[in-house]
N, C-alpha and C positions, 0 to 999 in steps of 0.2 A: 330588167323589166321592160315591157314594150311601150308603145305610145301611151299606154295607161299608167306608165310608171309613176308619174306624179300623183296618181290617185291615192296611194297610201298616205302621201303627205297631206293632200287636200282633204281626203276623207278622215284623216287623223284630226284635223282641226274641226271638221264637221262633227265627228264623234265627240270631240271635247265639248263642243257647243251643246250637243244633245245631252251629254252628261251633266252639264251645268244646269240645264233646264230640269232634268229629272232628279239628279242627285245633289245639286247644289255646288257651291264653290269648291268644296273639298275634292269632288270628283274631277272637275276640270283642272284643278291644280295638279292632281296626281297624273292625269293624262298628259299634261303639258310639261311636266318636269323634265328638264334636260334637253328640251327640243332645240333651243337656239344653238347649243354647243354641237349637238348631233348633226345639225344641218350643214355644218362646215363653214368654209370661208365665205365672206361677203363678196358680192359681185364685183366691186371695184378692185379687189385683190386678184380675182380670177382673170380679169381683163388683161393683166400684164402678160400672162402666159399666152392668151389667145393672140395678142398683138404681135407676138414673136413667131407665129406660125403662118405658112402660106395656106393652110387649110382653114383659116378663120377670116372673117370679115366683120368689121365693126364690133369686135370683142366677142364674137360668137363663132364656134366651130361649125363646119358643114360637112355633110357626106359628099363624096365625089359624085355619086349617082342621085339625081333628084328623087324624092319620095312622094308618096301619095299625101293627100290632105290629112291633117290630124283628125283623129276621132273627136267628135264634138265641135268641129269647125263648120259643119253644115247642118241644116235642119234634119236631113235624112240620117246623118251619122249620129246626131243626138238621139233620134228616135230608136236607132239600132242599139245604141249603148244602153238606153233606159230599158228596152225590152230584154236585152241580155242580162242586165243587172237584176231585173225583177224575176226572170223566169229560168235563167241558166246558171246563175251564181251558185256555187256549192257543189256543182257536178264534179269539180276537180278534187274532191276529198275521197280518200279510200274508206271502204266500209269496215275493213279489218285492220289489224295491227301490222305495220310495215316491219318486216324482219331486219335485224341489224347484225353487224359483225363488229369485232373488237378492234379492228385496225392493226397497224404495225405496233410493236412494242417500243417503249422509249429507247431501248438499246439496239433496235434492229438496224443493222448496217444498210446504207443505201445500195440498191441493186443496180444492175446494168440497165434494165428497162422494166420499171414497175410503176404502178399507179394505185392510189387509194381514193375512191370517191366517197365523200362524207355526206352527200346529199346536195341537191340543187347544183351549184357550180363550184363548190369547194372541193379541190383535189390536191393530193400530194403527189408530185411527180418525182420519180427517181430515174436519173439519166447518167449513165457512165460513172456511177459511184457518187453522184451528187444529188441533193434533195432540195426541191423547191415547193413552196406552198402557194397555191393560186386561188384568188378570190375567197379568202377565208371568212366565213360568216358563222359565228357560234351563238348569236343572240336568239332569243325565243321569237322575236318579231323582227320583220324587216320594215322598219318604220323609225322616224325620229322619236316616237313616243313608246314608252314601255307598256302602255295600257291599250293602245289601239293600233290597228294595222295588221297585215297578213301574219298569221301565226304558224309555227311549225306543225306539220302533219305527222312528224315522228321526232323522237328525241335525237340530239346529236349523238352519233355512235361512239365517239371518243372524246373525252374531256380535253380541252385545249392544253392543259398542263401535262397530259399524257402523250402528247405528240413527240416523236423523235426530233432532235435538233434540225433546223432547216438553214440553208445557206442564203436564201433570198425569198421575199414575198412578192408575188406578182399580182397586180390589180388591173382589171380590164377597163373599168370605168367607175363612176362614183354613185351609181344607184344603190339604194340601201340593201338590196339583196346581193351586192357584190363588194361593197365597201362598208364595213361595220365598225363603228367607233369602239364599243366594248372589246371586240376581238383585237383591234389594233393595240389597245391598251394592254390586253392580256399578253400579247406577243412581246410587247416592249418590256413588260415586267419579268419575263422569263429569261434568266441569264444564259440558259442552254443555247439560245439562238444567237448569242454573241452580238456581233455588229451586223447581222444579216440586213442587207438593204431592202427597202421597199422600192421596187422597180415599177414605175407607173407612167401612164400617158400624161401629156402636158396639162398642167393646172391642178392635178390632184395633190401635188406637193403642197399647195396652199392649205388644203384641208389637213394634211398630215402635220405640217408645222404648227398649225393651230391646236392640234391635239397632243402636242408634246414630242413628236418624233424629231430627233436631231437632224439638222440639215445634212450632216455627214452621212446619214443613212437613207437619204432620198435620192433616187435617180429618176429624172423625168425625161421622157423621150417623145419625139414626134414620130409620126408614121415613117417607117424605113430607117429610123435611128436604131443604133445597136450599142450594147455595152458588153464588155468582156468581164466575166467573173470567173477567175481561175481558168479551168478548161472549157467552160461553157460560154457560148455567145447567145445573148438574149436580144431578139429583134422585135421592135414594136411594129406590128403588122396592121394594115388597114382593115377596119371593120365597118359595118353599116348599121349604125344605131343612133343614139343620142345620149344626153347626160343631164344631170340636174338633181339637186337634193331639196329644192324648194320650188317656188313658182317661176323662177327664172331658169330657162333651159340652155343647154349647150355652152356653158361657160368653161367646161373642161372637155378634154378630148376623150374619145373611146377607142378601144383597140382590141386586137387579138395579139397573141404572142407566139413567136417561133423560138424554140430552144434547141440549140445545136451543140452536141458534145463531140468528142473525137470519134465516137463509134455510132451514136444514135441521135435521132432527131424527133422532137415532139412538137405538136401544134396545139395550143390552147385557144379555143375560139372565144371564150368569155360569153358575150351576149351580142348577137349580130343577126341581121337579116341576110338573105342570100345576096352575094355581090360578085361582080366580075373580078374583084381583087383576089378571090381565092385562087383563080387560075394563075394570076401573076405571082402570087406568093408561092404556089406549088412549083412554078417554073424556076423562080429565083432562089428559093430557100429549101425546097423539098429535094427528094421525096422524104416523107415523114413516116417513121415506124409506127407512130401513134398520133391520131387526131382526137381531141376532146372537143366535141361539138354540141351546141345547144339544140334541143329538139322540142321543147315545150313552151307554153304560154303564147302560142300563135293564135291568130284569128283573122278572118277576112277584113276586119275593121282596121288592122294595122299590118298589112302584108309585107312591108319593106324592112322592118326592124327586128322581127323575130322569124327565124326559119321554121317551117314545118318539117316533119320527119323526112319526107321525100326530098326536100331541098337540102337537108343535111347529108343525105346520101350523095347527091350531086356535088355538094361542096367537098366532101371527102375525096371524091374522084378527081375534082379539080386540083385539090391539094396534093395529089399523088400519095394518098395515105395508105398505110398498112392496116392496122387494127383501129376501129372506131369505138370510142367510149362515149355514149350519150350522156349529157348532163342537162341541167336546167329543167328538171321535171321531178316529180315525186315528193318534194319537200314543202313547197308553198303553193297555195292556190292563187294563181295570178292571172288566170284567163277563164274561159267558159267551156273548155273541152273537158271530157271525162278524165279522171286521174290517170288511168293506164293507157289512154288512147295514144299518146306520143310513142311509147315503147312498142306497142302493138303494131302501129303503122310502120315504125322504123324497121322492126324485124322483118316484116313482109317486103319492104322495099329493098333492104340490104340483101335478103336472100335472092331476090330477083336479079340484083346487080352483082352478086357474087362477092360481097364485101364482108369480111370477118368482123364480128362484133365482140365486145366485152360487156357483159350484162350482170355486174355484181350487185349484191345487196349493199346498201350504204354501209361503209366501214370496212368492207373486205379489201385487203391488199391483194393485188393481182401481179404476179411475176409474169410479164409478157413474153419471157423467153421460154415459158412452160405452158401449161394448160390454161385456157381462158374459160371463165364461167359463162355459159350461154343458156342455162336452164331457165324456164319460165317460173319466177317466184312471185310475180305481180298479179296474175289472174285470180288467185285465191284470195288476195287482199282486196282487189277492186270490187 
């Protein structure tokens, strides 16, 4: 989520307060149930990870490239936010029903180069016969509360229990639309995933340990750090974003991920604004057969931490990418643009740049060694 990412948290408490006034103590209790645990590790525990990194100062991580002022930090930005919230909120919802596919079967063998997008940023990567799950979020809301916060615009295409076994879980950062407590618990409870490690940026291990993930299954990396898992090398790549699950920001690191196998390579962008780091990553770790890049939840109010579709095309070029799969759109209403605007703009920009796209409905497995889905399925829904 963008510079407004704390809003689901803050608005969650605001909504709880409103519920208390309107519906009494029972309503606020229901809205607040489980919030402390979902919010993750306290600041004093996160500081230990930040103190060990050259990318942090005074217990807080920082982007390499300075960003713009935060929305709400000036009088003009407060006015812009209030105007957008009052008159533009809700434009990001589809009018029709989002079509879904059934995903890979539980016994589907991992392919040479395949991907399944489940909506928003949750993807299943298959590289050289190995399978990784990235930013899995299966909850109905991306919020610490089960009653308030952004809600799904379409159901999860595949039940968590119906996923094929995975060898690792990648997390890009700790915002609620990328790191989800119920999903983490569900993956832990499924013996088919064995001892699959959670490979995460610095600090997120504190959240996971507090949620019951064994320390032996947590791999924490700083930017440029790598871990070898069998035939695959996973590298924590620099991203331009921020973090936080409460009112304190940037206590954990944010990242993208480069996955290299003996024959294929993929790049998972997670959540990021456009950055010069893409070109460095492309030169050092590319070329990539597949890039998975965010294209939604952008706005002029927060230009540095969410890419717009045209910037995603430039990033793909910088990364020396082959096929581009767009994510971070369609599933949650997190900004003020129209629901299908990101993919419409992306398609036009990619066609102009000669970049091949994969545009599946959520849940459809794509074998990238064969035909890629590119038909427009979103216009009739929008």
